Every structure is written in C-alpha cells, then in structure tokens.
LOVEX-291208 format. One record per residue (C-alpha): residue number from 0; residue in one letter; chain; x, y, z. Coordinates in steps of 0.02 Angstrom, whole numbers, padded with zeros to 5 digits, m for minus. Layout:
BEGIN
+------+------+-------+--------+--------+--------+
: resi : resn : chain :      x :      y :      z :
+------+------+-------+--------+--------+--------+
:  NUM :    A :     A :      X :      Y :      Z :
...
+------+------+-------+--------+--------+--------+
***
This chain:
BEGIN
+------+------+-------+--------+--------+--------+
: resi : resn : chain :      x :      y :      z :
+------+------+-------+--------+--------+--------+
:    0 :    M :     A : m00191 : m01375 :  00332 :
:    1 :    Q :     A : m00352 : m01280 :  00306 :
:    2 :    I :     A : m00346 : m01139 :  00180 :
:    3 :    E :     A : m00373 : m01005 :  00313 :
:    4 :    D :     A : m00227 : m01070 :  00414 :
:    5 :    F :     A : m00125 : m01079 :  00255 :
:    6 :    I :     A : m00158 : m00894 :  00219 :
:    7 :    R :     A : m00121 : m00840 :  00397 :
:    8 :    R :     A :  00045 : m00932 :  00402 :
:    9 :    M :     A :  00106 : m00889 :  00227 :
:   10 :    P :     A :  00257 : m00771 :  00223 :
:   11 :    Q :     A :  00232 : m00621 :  00111 :
:   12 :    A :     A :  00276 : m00439 :  00078 :
:   13 :    E :     A :  00158 : m00291 :  00080 :
:   14 :    L :     A :  00194 : m00157 : m00050 :
:   15 :    H :     A :  00042 : m00042 : m00045 :
:   16 :    L :     A :  00018 :  00024 :  00131 :
:   17 :    H :     A : m00014 :  00205 :  00182 :
:   18 :    I :     A :  00050 :  00225 :  00359 :
:   19 :    E :     A : m00077 :  00361 :  00397 :
:   20 :    G :     A : m00211 :  00238 :  00343 :
:   21 :    T :     A : m00162 :  00117 :  00483 :
:   22 :    L :     A : m00228 :  00238 :  00616 :
:   23 :    E :     A : m00355 :  00135 :  00712 :
:   24 :    P :     A : m00496 :  00233 :  00798 :
:   25 :    E :     A : m00432 :  00185 :  00970 :
:   26 :    M :     A : m00263 :  00262 :  00934 :
:   27 :    M :     A : m00347 :  00412 :  00853 :
:   28 :    F :     A : m00433 :  00453 :  01018 :
:   29 :    E :     A : m00275 :  00416 :  01118 :
:   30 :    L :     A : m00171 :  00536 :  01013 :
:   31 :    A :     A : m00309 :  00667 :  01009 :
:   32 :    A :     A : m00308 :  00669 :  01199 :
:   33 :    R :     A : m00118 :  00671 :  01206 :
:   34 :    N :     A : m00106 :  00819 :  01086 :
:   35 :    Q :     A : m00267 :  00908 :  01136 :
:   36 :    V :     A : m00341 :  00892 :  00962 :
:   37 :    R :     A : m00529 :  00908 :  00951 :
:   38 :    L :     A : m00614 :  00771 :  00850 :
:   39 :    R :     A : m00783 :  00785 :  00767 :
:   40 :    F :     A : m00824 :  00610 :  00832 :
:   41 :    S :     A : m00872 :  00572 :  01011 :
:   42 :    S :     A : m00829 :  00385 :  01016 :
:   43 :    V :     A : m00737 :  00245 :  00930 :
:   44 :    E :     A : m00904 :  00173 :  00875 :
:   45 :    E :     A : m00953 :  00337 :  00794 :
:   46 :    V :     A : m00789 :  00341 :  00698 :
:   47 :    R :     A : m00813 :  00165 :  00633 :
:   48 :    A :     A : m00993 :  00203 :  00584 :
:   49 :    A :     A : m00928 :  00345 :  00475 :
:   50 :    Y :     A : m00826 :  00224 :  00369 :
:   51 :    Q :     A : m00960 :  00210 :  00234 :
:   52 :    F :     A : m00880 :  00283 :  00079 :
:   53 :    S :     A : m00957 :  00325 : m00089 :
:   54 :    N :     A : m00791 :  00360 : m00178 :
:   55 :    L :     A : m00610 :  00405 : m00148 :
:   56 :    D :     A : m00643 :  00586 : m00101 :
:   57 :    S :     A : m00771 :  00538 :  00032 :
:   58 :    F :     A : m00638 :  00428 :  00112 :
:   59 :    L :     A : m00503 :  00562 :  00100 :
:   60 :    D :     A : m00612 :  00686 :  00196 :
:   61 :    I :     A : m00609 :  00572 :  00349 :
:   62 :    Y :     A : m00430 :  00515 :  00318 :
:   63 :    Y :     A : m00362 :  00692 :  00329 :
:   64 :    Q :     A : m00465 :  00728 :  00485 :
:   65 :    G :     A : m00391 :  00575 :  00569 :
:   66 :    A :     A : m00215 :  00624 :  00520 :
:   67 :    A :     A : m00235 :  00787 :  00616 :
:   68 :    V :     A : m00200 :  00696 :  00780 :
:   69 :    L :     A : m00023 :  00658 :  00720 :
:   70 :    V :     A :  00079 :  00803 :  00788 :
:   71 :    R :     A :  00241 :  00746 :  00870 :
:   72 :    E :     A :  00381 :  00630 :  00820 :
:   73 :    R :     A :  00321 :  00510 :  00954 :
:   74 :    D :     A :  00149 :  00500 :  00869 :
:   75 :    F :     A :  00225 :  00445 :  00703 :
:   76 :    F :     A :  00336 :  00321 :  00794 :
:   77 :    D :     A :  00189 :  00246 :  00890 :
:   78 :    L :     A :  00082 :  00235 :  00733 :
:   79 :    T :     A :  00216 :  00148 :  00632 :
:   80 :    R :     A :  00269 :  00034 :  00773 :
:   81 :    A :     A :  00089 : m00022 :  00799 :
:   82 :    Y :     A :  00073 : m00069 :  00615 :
:   83 :    L :     A :  00238 : m00164 :  00613 :
:   84 :    T :     A :  00189 : m00262 :  00768 :
:   85 :    R :     A :  00028 : m00315 :  00682 :
:   86 :    A :     A :  00121 : m00353 :  00520 :
:   87 :    A :     A :  00246 : m00466 :  00608 :
:   88 :    A :     A :  00102 : m00565 :  00683 :
:   89 :    L :     A :  00030 : m00587 :  00508 :
:   90 :    N :     A :  00194 : m00659 :  00440 :
:   91 :    V :     A :  00229 : m00505 :  00336 :
:   92 :    R :     A :  00417 : m00516 :  00312 :
:   93 :    H :     A :  00442 : m00354 :  00216 :
:   94 :    V :     A :  00341 : m00194 :  00195 :
:   95 :    E :     A :  00360 : m00043 :  00082 :
:   96 :    I :     A :  00270 :  00099 :  00169 :
:   97 :    F :     A :  00196 :  00256 :  00091 :
:   98 :    F :     A :  00194 :  00417 :  00190 :
:   99 :    D :     A :  00114 :  00583 :  00143 :
:  100 :    P :     A :  00221 :  00724 :  00212 :
:  101 :    Q :     A :  00111 :  00859 :  00134 :
:  102 :    T :     A : m00034 :  00801 :  00241 :
:  103 :    H :     A :  00068 :  00857 :  00390 :
:  104 :    T :     A :  00178 :  00999 :  00329 :
:  105 :    Q :     A :  00021 :  01092 :  00273 :
:  106 :    R :     A : m00030 :  01089 :  00457 :
:  107 :    G :     A :  00137 :  01161 :  00511 :
:  108 :    I :     A :  00216 :  00995 :  00561 :
:  109 :    P :     A :  00401 :  00994 :  00510 :
:  110 :    F :     A :  00450 :  00868 :  00376 :
:  111 :    E :     A :  00585 :  00799 :  00492 :
:  112 :    T :     A :  00460 :  00767 :  00632 :
:  113 :    V :     A :  00360 :  00653 :  00517 :
:  114 :    L :     A :  00510 :  00565 :  00442 :
:  115 :    D :     A :  00608 :  00542 :  00602 :
:  116 :    G :     A :  00461 :  00462 :  00694 :
:  117 :    I :     A :  00423 :  00340 :  00554 :
:  118 :    W :     A :  00606 :  00300 :  00525 :
:  119 :    R :     A :  00643 :  00262 :  00707 :
:  120 :    A :     A :  00498 :  00139 :  00708 :
:  121 :    L :     A :  00555 :  00056 :  00547 :
:  122 :    E :     A :  00729 :  00032 :  00619 :
:  123 :    A :     A :  00656 : m00040 :  00779 :
:  124 :    G :     A :  00542 : m00151 :  00675 :
:  125 :    R :     A :  00689 : m00254 :  00618 :
:  126 :    T :     A :  00689 : m00336 :  00790 :
:  127 :    L :     A :  00515 : m00399 :  00746 :
:  128 :    G :     A :  00581 : m00484 :  00590 :
:  129 :    V :     A :  00505 : m00357 :  00470 :
:  130 :    T :     A :  00617 : m00268 :  00345 :
:  131 :    S :     A :  00556 : m00109 :  00263 :
:  132 :    R :     A :  00576 :  00026 :  00132 :
:  133 :    L :     A :  00499 :  00200 :  00138 :
:  134 :    I :     A :  00411 :  00287 : m00008 :
:  135 :    L :     A :  00366 :  00471 : m00007 :
:  136 :    C :     A :  00201 :  00508 : m00095 :
:  137 :    F :     A :  00150 :  00674 : m00171 :
:  138 :    L :     A : m00031 :  00726 : m00152 :
:  139 :    R :     A : m00096 :  00740 : m00330 :
:  140 :    H :     A : m00240 :  00857 : m00286 :
:  141 :    L :     A : m00107 :  00987 : m00241 :
:  142 :    S :     A :  00001 :  01078 : m00367 :
:  143 :    A :     A :  00158 :  01014 : m00452 :
:  144 :    D :     A :  00252 :  01162 : m00375 :
:  145 :    E :     A :  00203 :  01103 : m00201 :
:  146 :    A :     A :  00262 :  00928 : m00246 :
:  147 :    M :     A :  00428 :  00997 : m00304 :
:  148 :    A :     A :  00447 :  01091 : m00140 :
:  149 :    T :     A :  00416 :  00929 : m00046 :
:  150 :    L :     A :  00545 :  00839 : m00152 :
:  151 :    N :     A :  00672 :  00972 : m00106 :
:  152 :    Q :     A :  00631 :  00944 :  00078 :
:  153 :    A :     A :  00666 :  00760 :  00053 :
:  154 :    L :     A :  00835 :  00778 : m00031 :
:  155 :    P :     A :  00938 :  00789 :  00130 :
:  156 :    H :     A :  00857 :  00623 :  00182 :
:  157 :    R :     A :  00890 :  00528 :  00021 :
:  158 :    D :     A :  00969 :  00386 :  00120 :
:  159 :    R :     A :  00804 :  00349 :  00208 :
:  160 :    I :     A :  00681 :  00362 :  00062 :
:  161 :    I :     A :  00697 :  00236 : m00080 :
:  162 :    A :     A :  00561 :  00301 : m00196 :
:  163 :    V :     A :  00430 :  00433 : m00230 :
:  164 :    G :     A :  00249 :  00397 : m00272 :
:  165 :    L :     A :  00086 :  00483 : m00314 :
:  166 :    D :     A : m00078 :  00465 : m00219 :
:  167 :    S :     A : m00237 :  00557 : m00165 :
:  168 :    S :     A : m00379 :  00607 : m00284 :
:  169 :    E :     A : m00345 :  00526 : m00453 :
:  170 :    S :     A : m00489 :  00596 : m00556 :
:  171 :    G :     A : m00437 :  00753 : m00646 :
:  172 :    N :     A : m00257 :  00739 : m00587 :
:  173 :    P :     A : m00164 :  00638 : m00719 :
:  174 :    P :     A :  00015 :  00579 : m00693 :
:  175 :    S :     A :  00072 :  00700 : m00829 :
:  176 :    K :     A :  00040 :  00843 : m00707 :
:  177 :    F :     A :  00192 :  00785 : m00608 :
:  178 :    Q :     A :  00312 :  00736 : m00747 :
:  179 :    A :     A :  00441 :  00870 : m00704 :
:  180 :    V :     A :  00438 :  00822 : m00520 :
:  181 :    F :     A :  00467 :  00639 : m00558 :
:  182 :    D :     A :  00605 :  00682 : m00683 :
:  183 :    A :     A :  00692 :  00779 : m00544 :
:  184 :    A :     A :  00666 :  00638 : m00420 :
:  185 :    R :     A :  00746 :  00511 : m00536 :
:  186 :    Q :     A :  00893 :  00626 : m00565 :
:  187 :    H :     A :  00922 :  00623 : m00378 :
:  188 :    G :     A :  00917 :  00432 : m00374 :
:  189 :    F :     A :  00741 :  00398 : m00315 :
:  190 :    L :     A :  00643 :  00253 : m00387 :
:  191 :    T :     A :  00465 :  00294 : m00442 :
:  192 :    V :     A :  00294 :  00217 : m00418 :
:  193 :    A :     A :  00120 :  00290 : m00446 :
:  194 :    H :     A : m00063 :  00261 : m00406 :
:  195 :    A :     A : m00152 :  00242 : m00572 :
:  196 :    G :     A : m00302 :  00152 : m00644 :
:  197 :    E :     A : m00405 :  00152 : m00485 :
:  198 :    E :     A : m00529 :  00293 : m00517 :
:  199 :    G :     A : m00431 :  00356 : m00667 :
:  200 :    P :     A : m00438 :  00277 : m00841 :
:  201 :    P :     A : m00312 :  00154 : m00916 :
:  202 :    D :     A : m00224 :  00300 : m01001 :
:  203 :    Y :     A : m00168 :  00358 : m00828 :
:  204 :    I :     A : m00074 :  00194 : m00813 :
:  205 :    R :     A :  00012 :  00228 : m00979 :
:  206 :    E :     A :  00059 :  00403 : m00922 :
:  207 :    A :     A :  00130 :  00334 : m00760 :
:  208 :    L :     A :  00238 :  00213 : m00858 :
:  209 :    D :     A :  00289 :  00326 : m01002 :
:  210 :    L :     A :  00304 :  00495 : m00917 :
:  211 :    L :     A :  00342 :  00454 : m00735 :
:  212 :    H :     A :  00439 :  00294 : m00776 :
:  213 :    A :     A :  00349 :  00207 : m00633 :
:  214 :    R :     A :  00427 :  00043 : m00581 :
:  215 :    R :     A :  00261 : m00014 : m00506 :
:  216 :    I :     A :  00079 :  00034 : m00531 :
:  217 :    D :     A : m00021 :  00050 : m00371 :
:  218 :    H :     A : m00197 : m00019 : m00398 :
:  219 :    G :     A : m00205 : m00031 : m00589 :
:  220 :    V :     A : m00367 : m00130 : m00587 :
:  221 :    R :     A : m00441 : m00034 : m00734 :
:  222 :    C :     A : m00305 : m00098 : m00849 :
:  223 :    L :     A : m00423 : m00237 : m00905 :
:  224 :    E :     A : m00523 : m00109 : m01002 :
:  225 :    D :     A : m00379 : m00097 : m01127 :
:  226 :    S :     A : m00314 : m00258 : m01205 :
:  227 :    D :     A : m00158 : m00176 : m01277 :
:  228 :    L :     A : m00113 : m00110 : m01105 :
:  229 :    V :     A : m00141 : m00280 : m01027 :
:  230 :    E :     A : m00023 : m00358 : m01153 :
:  231 :    R :     A :  00109 : m00227 : m01115 :
:  232 :    L :     A :  00093 : m00254 : m00927 :
:  233 :    R :     A :  00106 : m00442 : m00953 :
:  234 :    R :     A :  00254 : m00430 : m01072 :
:  235 :    E :     A :  00352 : m00308 : m00964 :
:  236 :    Q :     A :  00296 : m00388 : m00800 :
:  237 :    I :     A :  00254 : m00220 : m00723 :
:  238 :    P :     A :  00198 : m00253 : m00543 :
:  239 :    L :     A :  00021 : m00203 : m00494 :
:  240 :    T :     A : m00011 : m00179 : m00307 :
:  241 :    V :     A : m00195 : m00222 : m00294 :
:  242 :    C :     A : m00299 : m00185 : m00138 :
:  243 :    P :     A : m00462 : m00287 : m00149 :
:  244 :    L :     A : m00554 : m00229 :  00007 :
:  245 :    S :     A : m00509 : m00049 : m00032 :
:  246 :    N :     A : m00580 : m00068 : m00207 :
:  247 :    V :     A : m00746 : m00126 : m00136 :
:  248 :    A :     A : m00751 :  00005 :  00002 :
:  249 :    L :     A : m00722 :  00146 : m00123 :
:  250 :    R :     A : m00845 :  00076 : m00252 :
:  251 :    V :     A : m00712 :  00043 : m00382 :
:  252 :    V :     A : m00796 : m00128 : m00396 :
:  253 :    P :     A : m00969 : m00169 : m00327 :
:  254 :    N :     A : m00919 : m00322 : m00225 :
:  255 :    M :     A : m00780 : m00447 : m00197 :
:  256 :    E :     A : m00860 : m00576 : m00313 :
:  257 :    S :     A : m00837 : m00457 : m00460 :
:  258 :    H :     A : m00660 : m00406 : m00417 :
:  259 :    P :     A : m00543 : m00424 : m00567 :
:  260 :    L :     A : m00395 : m00499 : m00473 :
:  261 :    R :     A : m00423 : m00677 : m00537 :
:  262 :    R :     A : m00437 : m00614 : m00716 :
:  263 :    M :     A : m00278 : m00515 : m00692 :
:  264 :    L :     A : m00188 : m00670 : m00630 :
:  265 :    E :     A : m00254 : m00773 : m00775 :
:  266 :    A :     A : m00193 : m00640 : m00895 :
:  267 :    G :     A : m00017 : m00668 : m00831 :
:  268 :    L :     A : m00002 : m00501 : m00741 :
:  269 :    L :     A :  00117 : m00477 : m00595 :
:  270 :    V :     A : m00017 : m00437 : m00465 :
:  271 :    T :     A :  00002 : m00428 : m00277 :
:  272 :    V :     A : m00123 : m00416 : m00133 :
:  273 :    N :     A : m00111 : m00272 : m00009 :
:  274 :    S :     A : m00216 : m00179 :  00120 :
:  275 :    D :     A : m00198 :  00005 :  00066 :
:  276 :    D :     A : m00276 :  00092 :  00218 :
:  277 :    P :     A : m00323 : m00055 :  00331 :
:  278 :    A :     A : m00397 :  00046 :  00475 :
:  279 :    Y :     A : m00526 :  00119 :  00356 :
:  280 :    F :     A : m00561 : m00020 :  00231 :
:  281 :    G :     A : m00603 : m00167 :  00341 :
:  282 :    G :     A : m00447 : m00270 :  00352 :
:  283 :    D :     A : m00260 : m00300 :  00352 :
:  284 :    V :     A : m00169 : m00391 :  00214 :
:  285 :    V :     A : m00220 : m00562 :  00280 :
:  286 :    E :     A : m00402 : m00509 :  00284 :
:  287 :    N :     A : m00380 : m00454 :  00103 :
:  288 :    F :     A : m00312 : m00625 :  00058 :
:  289 :    L :     A : m00452 : m00714 :  00152 :
:  290 :    A :     A : m00589 : m00610 :  00072 :
:  291 :    T :     A : m00514 : m00632 : m00101 :
:  292 :    Q :     A : m00492 : m00819 : m00081 :
:  293 :    R :     A : m00670 : m00843 : m00021 :
:  294 :    S :     A : m00748 : m00736 : m00157 :
:  295 :    L :     A : m00641 : m00788 : m00305 :
:  296 :    K :     A : m00606 : m00968 : m00250 :
:  297 :    L :     A : m00419 : m00950 : m00264 :
:  298 :    T :     A : m00319 : m01109 : m00241 :
:  299 :    S :     A : m00167 : m01120 : m00129 :
:  300 :    P :     A : m00048 : m01123 : m00280 :
:  301 :    E :     A : m00128 : m00960 : m00336 :
:  302 :    L :     A : m00108 : m00888 : m00162 :
:  303 :    V :     A :  00075 : m00938 : m00161 :
:  304 :    Q :     A :  00096 : m00856 : m00332 :
:  305 :    L :     A :  00026 : m00694 : m00261 :
:  306 :    A :     A :  00149 : m00704 : m00116 :
:  307 :    R :     A :  00292 : m00742 : m00236 :
:  308 :    N :     A :  00241 : m00589 : m00337 :
:  309 :    S :     A :  00249 : m00481 : m00181 :
:  310 :    F :     A :  00432 : m00522 : m00153 :
:  311 :    A :     A :  00476 : m00515 : m00339 :
:  312 :    A :     A :  00395 : m00342 : m00354 :
:  313 :    S :     A :  00481 : m00272 : m00199 :
:  314 :    F :     A :  00633 : m00159 : m00192 :
:  315 :    L :     A :  00730 : m00289 : m00095 :
:  316 :    S :     A :  00902 : m00336 : m00158 :
:  317 :    D :     A :  00913 : m00490 : m00269 :
:  318 :    A :     A :  00993 : m00586 : m00127 :
:  319 :    D :     A :  00855 : m00541 : m00005 :
:  320 :    K :     A :  00722 : m00583 : m00135 :
:  321 :    T :     A :  00800 : m00754 : m00158 :
:  322 :    K :     A :  00806 : m00782 :  00029 :
:  323 :    S :     A :  00622 : m00732 :  00048 :
:  324 :    L :     A :  00566 : m00841 : m00097 :
:  325 :    E :     A :  00660 : m00990 : m00026 :
:  326 :    E :     A :  00568 : m00966 :  00139 :
:  327 :    L :     A :  00402 : m00958 :  00047 :
:  328 :    D :     A :  00442 : m01115 : m00052 :
:  329 :    A :     A :  00490 : m01207 :  00107 :
:  330 :    F :     A :  00326 : m01155 :  00187 :
:  331 :    D :     A :  00229 : m01216 :  00035 :
:  332 :    R :     A :  00317 : m01384 :  00032 :
:  333 :    A :     A :  00286 : m01409 :  00218 :
:  334 :    A :     A :  00101 : m01363 :  00202 :
:  335 :    N :     A :  00081 : m01480 :  00055 :
:  336 :    A :     A :  00164 : m01621 :  00150 :
:  337 :    I :     A :  00040 : m01599 :  00292 :
:  338 :    N :     A : m00112 : m01605 :  00179 :
:  339 :    P :     A : m00079 : m01625 : m00007 :
:  340 :    S :     A : m00265 : m01621 : m00051 :
:  341 :    Q :     A : m00279 : m01447 :  00022 :
:  342 :    Q :     A : m00169 : m01378 : m00116 :
:  343 :    R :     A : m00313 : m01373 : m00239 :
:  344 :    T :     A : m00454 : m01315 : m00126 :
+------+------+-------+--------+--------+--------+
***
C-alpha cells in the first residue's frame, strides 16, 4: 500500500476543529443568498484569493465576516452536516468540535439557535459512523465578564457540551485572564481545554495547565522553546492538538519543512494532527497528514502513532477508546500484510 493510500484509509479522530472554520466559499455564497447577507466578495474565486494571511488577526478578520452568513438553525445544521459528511469519507471516526457562540450572539443570534443546529447535525452524523463531542470556546479578545455570561447561557445545555475552551487572538490575552470563568466551568462539570503556545509564549501553556487546568493544549507548538515545559508535557502526557497547515498559513512557522511536529514526536510528546479551520488553511485533516508526511518524511509507524494519540487524547470513554484503537491496529496489520516494506517509507 502506498503511503498516500495508507494515510487516506487510516482511521483517526480529529480534536481541533472549529466548525465555523469549515465554511467553504461555495456554502458561504449559498447561505448569504438564503439569508440576504451582503458579502464584500463578488465570487468564490475572490474569496479564496483573500486567504493570504500574515498572522492570526488577519485570518480572524475574514473568518468573522464569513460567519455572518450563519443566521438560522438550519444554517448551523447544514454547515455541521457538510463537515461530518466529509469527515466520514476521510475515515475520521470521532471528532471533537469547537464552536464560538459569542461570534453569533454578538450579532443577535440566540445561543440556542447556534447550539440546536450544530447538535442536530452531530446526532444525525452518527448514521455516518462519526461520533462526536462538542466544546464551547470563549473568545479571548473579549472580556472575562462576557465569557462568564456565555458560560451562564450554556448551563441549561450542560448535557450537550462536554468542555469549554479558549480561542481567538492569543497575543496579549493570557489564559490567566479567564481563570475565574474556567473555575466556574469546572464547578459545573465541564472539562477544560485551551489554545496556547501558538502566537503566545510557552508561559501561556503553563498558565493554561496551572490556572485553567486544561486537559489538552490546542496548538502548543512553541513549547519547544522551553525544555522544562517539554519535560513536563512529556512526563504528564498532556495532549497537544497540532494543526500543521494552519501553522504555516498563519506564519507561526515559515514552511512545512521547518514544522516542529517531528521534534515533538521524538521528544515523546502526545501530539495529534488536526485541520483547525480547513476551509481557510488549505486542507482537511488528511491533507494535513499528507503535507506533514511529505515534508517531514514520517514513516507509517509514526503516522499510526499520531492516529493512536488522537484516540488516546479524546474525551471518548475508555471502552470506546479501546474499540477505536483495536480498529486502528487491525488496519495497520492489514496494511503491513499487503506491503511490509511500505511500513518504513
């Protein structure tokens, strides 16, 4: 089996996926027409041409403009269903989806409209063979008081939301800004994750662990700048949800060849590969695997380890993790039986 086929057929989980970031330009225009939302772009080609980012904030400007076409429950359902259909075709068995309610409630869209649309699609997605968990993210460029208000909106829906997270502009917005919000979220039974160490320094990763008690670090690629932090992440096996194509698109790293993922693997870190905002950053999770393998010359055992990490780092039950890992091991054995030599190429 050729390495590309191996990657495309390999079962995996995706743990760092912003549902608003799956909005393809074609759907953006479809929803804009449906909801009579005026776009600043005149064509799909013009939208794609605008996806040349200099940093995170330059991406977020376009991201929030695109999100404006999401108005009705049906829009959130269609967006989520479209992603899950693509994920099933990519052999993604489980996904843990971020959503940003503040992006929508600030525009007057009710919290329940957003949640109900996404949730209905996630429930329907089980027929595609994709299980899911939902994570509410607070926008860190907004105030902690606004985050607390959003948490209060989420409390009646605790049964649908497994965790809270932290995203948006990292620079100048340390995790410590949201400590009280995350303390309250944990008291109500939410798990916690946080974006840290993408644009922000390694100390932001420490804050996310020590102050927010994050179970996972989203991105975390700047951890390698601090050897003591690397040792802690290795020792405690804190999952890092890395998004290679996103890191290149947002100039976190200059190119795929210099991406730190291989060094992170070699350091014994629990790293996973994810797509982040695939409509904007040039590829789904399989494209991220393909680009990473080509640039860093990952072997199939290393690819399998990344897939194993994705299930191990998930919020699946122990029984479901075991079932998923058994499927992955069976796939690996079958692929190796077809072409043993391919395992080291």
